[in-house]
C-alpha positions as CSV (number, residue, x, y, z in Angstrom):
1,Q,0.0,0.0,0.0
2,V,1.4,3.9,-0.6
3,Q,0.0,6.9,-0.9
4,L,1.0,9.1,-3.7
5,V,0.6,13.0,-3.5
6,E,1.3,15.1,-6.7
7,S,2.3,18.5,-6.9
8,G,3.5,20.8,-9.3
9,G,0.9,22.0,-11.1
10,G,0.1,25.8,-12.1
11,L,-1.1,27.8,-14.8
12,V,1.5,29.2,-17.5
13,Q,1.4,30.4,-21.0
14,A,1.8,28.5,-23.7
15,G,5.2,27.8,-24.5
16,G,6.6,27.6,-20.8
17,S,7.4,25.3,-18.8
18,L,6.5,22.7,-15.4
19,R,7.7,20.3,-13.7
20,L,5.7,17.8,-11.9
21,S,6.0,15.5,-9.2
22,C,4.5,12.1,-7.3
23,A,6.0,11.4,-4.0
24,A,5.4,8.1,-2.7
25,S,4.8,7.2,1.2
26,G,6.1,3.6,0.7
27,R,8.3,1.9,1.5
28,T,8.0,-0.3,-1.8
29,F,8.8,2.5,-4.0
30,S,11.3,0.4,-5.9
31,R,9.3,-1.9,-7.4
32,Y,6.5,-0.1,-9.3
33,T,6.7,1.1,-12.1
34,M,5.5,4.6,-12.7
35,G,2.9,6.8,-14.9
36,W,1.7,10.0,-15.9
37,F,-2.2,10.7,-16.9
38,R,-4.3,13.7,-17.9
39,Q,-7.8,14.3,-17.6
40,A,-9.2,16.9,-19.1
41,P,-13.0,18.2,-18.8
42,G,-15.8,15.7,-20.7
43,K,-12.3,13.7,-21.6
44,E,-11.7,10.1,-20.2
45,R,-8.6,9.8,-18.3
46,E,-5.1,9.2,-20.8
47,F,-1.9,8.4,-20.8
48,V,0.7,10.6,-20.5
49,A,4.2,8.5,-20.0
50,V,5.4,5.9,-17.3
51,I,9.2,4.6,-16.3
52,S,10.2,1.3,-15.6
53,W,11.1,0.2,-11.9
54,S,15.0,1.1,-11.8
55,G,14.1,4.2,-14.6
56,G,15.7,2.2,-17.7
57,A,12.9,2.3,-19.5
58,T,10.3,4.5,-20.8
59,R,7.5,5.1,-22.8
60,Y,5.6,7.7,-24.1
61,A,2.2,8.9,-25.5
62,D,3.0,10.5,-29.1
63,F,2.0,13.9,-28.3
64,V,3.7,14.5,-25.8
65,K,6.9,13.1,-27.0
66,G,9.8,15.6,-27.4
67,R,8.0,17.8,-25.1
68,F,7.8,16.0,-21.7
69,T,10.0,13.6,-19.8
70,I,9.6,11.1,-17.1
71,S,11.7,10.6,-14.2
72,R,11.9,9.1,-11.1
73,D,14.1,8.4,-7.9
74,N,14.1,5.6,-6.2
75,A,16.1,7.0,-3.0
76,K,13.2,10.3,-2.7
77,N,10.5,8.1,-3.5
78,T,9.6,10.9,-6.2
79,V,8.8,10.3,-9.8
80,Y,9.0,14.2,-12.1
81,L,7.1,14.8,-15.4
82,Q,9.3,16.9,-16.7
83,M,7.1,19.2,-19.2
84,N,8.2,21.4,-22.0
85,S,7.0,23.9,-24.7
86,L,3.7,23.7,-23.5
87,K,0.1,23.7,-25.2
88,P,-3.1,24.9,-24.8
89,E,-4.5,21.5,-25.4
90,D,-2.6,19.6,-22.4
91,T,-5.0,21.6,-20.0
92,A,-6.1,18.6,-17.7
93,V,-5.8,17.9,-14.7
94,Y,-2.8,15.4,-14.3
95,Y,-2.8,11.9,-11.9
96,C,0.4,9.7,-11.1
97,G,-0.4,5.9,-10.5
98,G,1.6,3.4,-8.8
99,N,2.1,-0.4,-10.2
100,E,3.3,-2.7,-8.9
101,Y,5.8,-5.4,-10.9
102,G,4.4,-3.6,-14.1
103,S,5.9,-3.0,-17.1
104,I,6.1,0.0,-19.5
105,Y,3.1,-1.7,-21.2
106,S,0.5,-1.8,-18.5
107,F,-3.0,-0.7,-19.3
108,I,-4.2,2.0,-16.9
109,G,-6.4,-0.6,-15.5
110,D,-3.6,-2.1,-14.0
111,Y,-2.7,0.9,-11.8
112,E,-3.5,0.2,-8.0
113,Y,-2.7,3.6,-6.7
114,W,-3.4,6.5,-7.6
115,G,-2.7,10.3,-6.5
116,Q,-5.0,13.4,-6.5
117,G,-4.2,15.3,-9.1
118,T,-2.5,18.6,-9.9
119,Q,-4.1,20.9,-12.2
120,V,-2.0,22.3,-15.5
121,T,-4.3,24.9,-17.2
122,V,-1.6,26.5,-20.2
123,S,-3.2,30.0,-21.4
124,S,-2.1,30.8,-25.5
């Protein structure tokens, strides 16, 4: 059992950057595949990025490739999402999720733990 808390969201102008953080309270953070997801008003939650246990493998949604970077620091029980070149269509609530013994190919339904989300708003 882990608790996840996202932070770092806010209001930025198009072209700007944000770094989101997800802090985990569990003692077994390193065994969790960690992903970032987002949900815009009226839309389903969608996959953004995922990182393996060790951080050695990542996967990204096409719409963020080249702009976002996922990373993790297991010593700090934290996963990050560096968001550059933000666009208005990136506006959403961003959630981190944990999937114990998962993989970078896990489905959204495989994630057992979720944070409360952090709002990202990108103005034009």
